[in-house]
Each structure stands twice: as structure tokens, then as C-alpha cells.
NUMIZA-857082 format. One line per 8 residues: number of its first residue (from 0); their letters; for each residue x negated, y, z of C-alpha. Coordinates in steps of 0.2 Angstrom, whole numbers, always signed. Each point is the difference from the previous one (the first is absolute). Example, Ala and Ser with C-alpha at 12.3 -4.5 7.8 and 13.67 -1.06 7.14 Angstrom:
% residues 2
0> AS> -62,-22,+39 | -6,+17,-3
END
This chain:
% residues 327
0> MGDIFGLF> +0,+0,+0 | -15,+11,+2 | -2,+1,-18 | +18,+7,-3 | -4,+14,+12 | -17,+5,-7 | +7,+18,+0 | -17,+8,-3
8> DPDILAAS> -5,-10,-15 | -6,+12,-13 | +10,-9,-14 | +16,+2,+10 | -3,+19,+4 | -5,+4,-18 | +15,-9,-6 | +11,+9,+12
16> IRVSIPIM> -6,+17,-7 | +4,-6,-18 | +17,-6,+5 | +4,+15,+9 | -4,+13,-14 | +17,-2,-10 | +9,+1,+17 | -9,+15,+6
24> LAALGGLL> +2,+10,-16 | +19,-4,-1 | +2,+4,+18 | -8,+17,-2 | +13,+3,-14 | +14,-6,+11 | -7,+11,+14 | +1,+16,-11
32> CLRAGVFN> +18,-4,-5 | +6,-3,+18 | -9,+16,+6 | +10,+9,-14 | +16,-8,+5 | +1,-13,-14 | +3,-18,+5 | -10,-8,-14
40> IALEGLML> +1,-19,+0 | -4,-1,-19 | -18,-2,+5 | +1,-18,-6 | +6,+4,-17 | -12,+15,-2 | -15,-12,+4 | +7,-14,-12
48> VGSFFAIV> +1,+12,-15 | -17,+7,+4 | -7,-17,+0 | +8,-4,-17 | -5,+15,-9 | -18,-1,+7 | -1,-16,-9 | +9,+7,-16
56> ATEATVGL> -13,+14,-1 | -14,-11,+4 | +4,-12,-14 | +5,+14,-12 | -17,+10,+2 | -12,-15,-1 | -7,+7,-17 | +0,+18,+5
64> GAQLGIPS> -9,-5,+16 | -13,-9,-10 | -3,+15,-11 | -2,+12,+14 | -11,-13,+10 | +12,+0,+15 | +11,-15,+7 | +18,+1,-6
72> TWFGIVGG> +5,-2,+18 | -3,+18,+3 | +14,+4,-13 | +10,-13,+10 | -1,+10,+15 | +7,+15,-9 | +14,-11,-7 | +4,-6,+17
80> LLGGLVLS> +1,+18,+6 | +12,+5,-14 | +11,-15,+2 | +3,+5,+19 | +2,+18,-5 | +13,-3,-13 | +11,-12,+11 | -2,+12,+15
88> LVFAVSIL> +7,+14,-10 | +15,-11,-4 | +3,-3,+18 | -2,+19,+4 | +12,+5,-13 | +13,-13,+6 | +0,+5,+18 | -4,+19,-1
96> RYKADHIV> +9,+5,-16 | +14,-12,+0 | +1,-3,+19 | -1,-19,+0 | -2,-9,+16 | -18,-2,+5 | +1,-18,+4 | +11,-5,-14
104> AGIAINLL> -11,+9,-13 | -16,-8,+8 | +8,-17,-2 | +5,+4,-18 | -18,+5,-4 | -7,-16,+8 | +12,-10,-11 | -3,+10,-15
112> ALGVTGFL> -19,-2,+2 | +1,-19,+2 | +11,-2,-15 | -9,+12,-12 | -17,-7,+4 | +6,-18,-3 | +8,+5,-16 | -15,+10,-6
120> LKTIFDAQ> -12,-14,+5 | +9,-11,-12 | +3,+13,-14 | -17,+8,+0 | -12,-15,+4 | +12,-14,-4 | -5,-7,+17 | +11,-9,+13
128> GVFRPTDM> -4,+4,+18 | -18,+5,-1 | -12,+10,-12 | -19,+2,+1 | -7,+13,-12 | -13,-6,-12 | -18,+5,+2 | +4,+9,+16
136> VPLPQIEI> -15,+8,+9 | +4,+0,+19 | -2,+16,+10 | -18,+2,+6 | -4,-4,+18 | -10,+14,+9 | -14,-5,+11 | -3,+13,+14
144> PLIADLPV> -18,+4,+3 | -7,-5,+17 | +17,-6,+6 | +0,-14,-12 | -15,-8,+9 | +8,+0,+17 | +7,-16,+7 | +19,-2,+1
152> LGDTVSGH> +3,+19,-4 | -9,-1,-17 | +10,-15,-6 | +16,+8,+7 | +0,+18,-7 | -12,-1,-15 | +3,-8,-16 | +18,+6,-3
160> TPLVYLTF> +7,+8,-16 | +0,+19,-1 | +19,+0,+3 | -3,-7,+17 | -11,+15,+5 | +11,+12,-9 | +15,-6,+11 | -9,+5,+16
168> VVVAITWV> -4,+17,-8 | +19,+2,-4 | +4,-4,+18 | -12,+14,+6 | +7,+12,-13 | +18,-4,+5 | -4,+3,+18 | -8,+17,-4
176> ALYRMPAG> +14,+5,-11 | +14,-5,+12 | -7,+9,+15 | -12,+13,-6 | +8,+7,-15 | +15,+11,-4 | +7,-14,-12 | +0,-12,+15
184> LRLRSVGE> +9,+12,+11 | +13,+3,-14 | +2,-19,-2 | +3,-3,+18 | +12,+14,+2 | +10,-6,-14 | +1,-17,+8 | +4,+6,+18
192> QPDAARTA> +10,+16,-3 | +6,+1,-18 | +12,+14,+3 | -13,+10,+9 | -12,-3,-14 | +13,+7,-12 | +2,+15,+10 | -18,+3,+0
200> GIRVDRVR> +0,+0,-19 | -7,-18,-3 | +8,-9,-14 | +4,-16,+8 | +4,-10,-16 | -17,+5,-8 | -10,-6,+16 | +10,-16,-1
208> YQAIVWSG> -4,-2,-18 | -18,+2,+3 | +0,-12,+14 | +8,-13,-10 | -12,+3,-15 | -15,-2,+11 | +8,-16,+7 | +2,-6,-18
216> LLCGLAGA> -18,+3,-4 | -6,-8,+16 | +10,-15,-3 | -6,-1,-18 | -18,+0,+6 | +5,-13,+13 | +7,-11,-14 | -15,+3,-11
224> HLALGYSS> -12,-6,+14 | +11,-15,+2 | -1,-5,-18 | -17,+6,-5 | -10,+0,+17 | +8,-15,+9 | +7,-13,-12 | -6,+6,-18
232> EFTENMTQ> +17,-5,-7 | +19,+4,+0 | +12,-13,+7 | +19,+3,+1 | +5,+7,+17 | -19,+1,+5 | +3,+13,+13 | +9,-13,+11
240> GRGFTAFV> +7,+11,+13 | -15,+11,+2 | +10,+16,-3 | +12,-4,+14 | -15,-4,+11 | -7,+17,-5 | +16,+8,+6 | -1,-9,+17
248> AAVFGQLD> -19,+5,+1 | +5,+18,-2 | +14,-1,+13 | -11,-10,+12 | -14,+13,-3 | +12,+14,+6 | -1,+9,-16 | -18,+4,+3
256> PILTMLAS> -13,-4,-13 | -14,-6,+11 | +12,-11,+10 | +8,-6,-16 | -17,-5,-6 | -3,-10,+16 | +17,-8,-2 | -4,-5,-18
264> LLFGFAGA> -16,-7,+5 | +9,-11,+13 | +12,-6,-13 | -15,-3,-12 | -9,-10,+14 | +16,-11,+2 | +1,-3,-18 | -18,-5,-2
272> LGLRIQLE> +0,-11,+15 | +16,-8,-7 | -9,-4,-16 | -15,-7,+9 | +11,-12,+10 | +10,-5,-15 | -16,-4,-10 | -8,-10,+14
280> GFGISPSL> +15,-8,+6 | -1,-3,+19 | +17,-10,-1 | +10,+16,+0 | +15,+1,-12 | -3,+11,-15 | +17,+8,+1 | -4,+6,+18
288> VQAFPYIL> -17,+7,-5 | +9,+10,-15 | +13,+6,+12 | -14,+6,+13 | -2,+18,-7 | +19,+3,-1 | +2,-6,+18 | -13,+12,+5
296> AIVALTIS> +9,+14,-10 | +16,-4,+10 | -9,+0,+16 | -8,+17,-4 | +16,+7,-6 | +8,-5,+17 | -14,+7,+10 | +1,+16,-10
304> SYLAMRRR> +19,+2,+2 | -2,-3,+19 | -13,+13,+2 | +10,+12,-10 | +15,-3,+11 | -11,+3,+16 | -6,+17,-7 | +18,+5,-4
312> GRRKDRKS> +5,-5,+17 | -14,+10,+8 | +4,+16,-10 | +18,-1,+5 | -5,-2,+18 | -11,+15,-1 | +13,+10,-8 | +13,-4,+13
320> TRLNSSH> -13,+4,+14 | -2,+17,-8 | +18,+3,-1 | +3,-5,+18 | -14,+11,+6 | +7,+15,-10 | +16,-2,+10
END
């Protein structure tokens, strides 16, 4: 049993980071939407479309990449970003212009993404279930000088693709933008007090459009990593609930970029550990192993809800205490 719980095995820790990246990027997108007062459960569909069009762009630009001397996977990343962007605009228009219910529209986007990607996979590539681009050059792995030679730490944090390191930069930028820039203040005010924001001259719908678009770009990037930096192929429904896990990570992280990053790493660790157990056996049912990250998500959401209820209770107690003291 000791081998099962080799928690500091560099292979598991490195895999945890790789598995957590799509969740982390999508969670940041969900965080921005929730901060703006948009309940975006379309993260799953946005990621899936990003994955598909990352593969489409990669396959379509193999010749162009060869002429320019760069891997076509870089064009694939752009394709993933555009795929997430376009579908996020569909979601934004449906809920902001036509006032569709956020949850219903989100579910519709997820179903649309699942159906469209499956249809286009057959139509464009004449493939059923899975497609791997021909002559695909994987994204390069970056070895960090000095750190790469360190035991455990080097094998854990060095040797990842550029998208992995970019994700942590995006986390830092999101934190700065949210708490240290006027745009972040507008975003939070729109989510917390939209009527007061309108009175202050803030265009609420514009801010929400911007939040949803950023969410689409981040989910598109998450899907691109999933297809190009994680599996090097597209399979139908390849996101497999990662968008919903990302939403839970954002809520569990209390809509804070740093805490959301840590929550995503926790889910990534659960997924990587589950894969290790599944590969090595240990007499544990594969169904139970596959359900482990989702069980963790339910536990995390329960804990987050409990903590939120306690905070609301304390605020009510302080308010009643002030009212009583004023009398």
C-alpha cells in the first residue's frame, strides 16, 4: 500500500501539474464570470470546442508550418483560442441580449459543443471517435536551467510545455487585474452591486461581455493544451467533465485566483493519482478510481458551501449586534 501513497513521487507531481492545467485555465474563466455575476457552466463546451479546433488548425497548417519552419501546433493554439472565443460569444449574446437563463444556456452550449464536434469530426476528417493529426510535432518541453538538475523539484516543475508555464503567468495576471486594477474593481462591482455600478456609470452588460469573452479564450487555451500538450489527439467528449470540475475549483477557491489555482492543483493531483492506481492495479475497481476526482469535487463543493453559510451567518450576527447596540 505504500506504493499507492507515494505522494512525493516526481512522476505523480509532474503529472498532477499537467492534469491540472486545463482545469486551472477554465476555472479562471469561470471565476471571472462569477465575479461579474454570470453563472457560466458552459466551461465544458468551451473547452471541448477549443480542443477540436486546436486539432483542426494543427492539421490544416502542417504545410504552412513547414514553410515557416515552426510546428503547426502553434497555429493549433490559435485555433483553440478562436474556437472558445466564438462559442463564448454565442453564450454571451444568448444570456445578455436575449436574456436566456444562465443555466439553461450553459447546458445548451455544452450539448451543442458535444454534437457539433462529433459531427465535424466525421465530416472534416472522416474519423469516428478519435483523430490524430498527421506529421504532428508536439509542443516543445522547456528545461529550466539549474532547477532541472535538482532532485524531485527538477523532475516536477521542469520539462513541461510552454502552455503550462503560461498558465501560472495567467494566474498572476488575473490576480493583479482583479485586485489592483480599475478593470478588476469594475468587474467585482458589477457582480456584487450591479445597480450601484450602473449608477456609477459602468456599463454592466459590456463588463459581462468582456468577462465571458475572456472566459472563452481561457477555456479555448485549456482545450488546446488538452489536445496538443496532453494527449496529441482529439477524441469525442475528451474533456470528460473537466469543465464542471473547473467550475467547482473556482467556487472552492472562493473566487480568488491563487486559491483557485491551489484547488485546481488538488484536483489535478487526484486525477494523476487515480491514473497511477488504475495503471498499476492494486486490486481497486477502475470505476471507483475514475470516480475519485468527482467525489473530491463533491466534497470540495460541500465544504465550500458550508464555509459560505458560516460567513453569511457571522455577517448577520454582526449586523444584528450593531443594530441592537444602536438602540
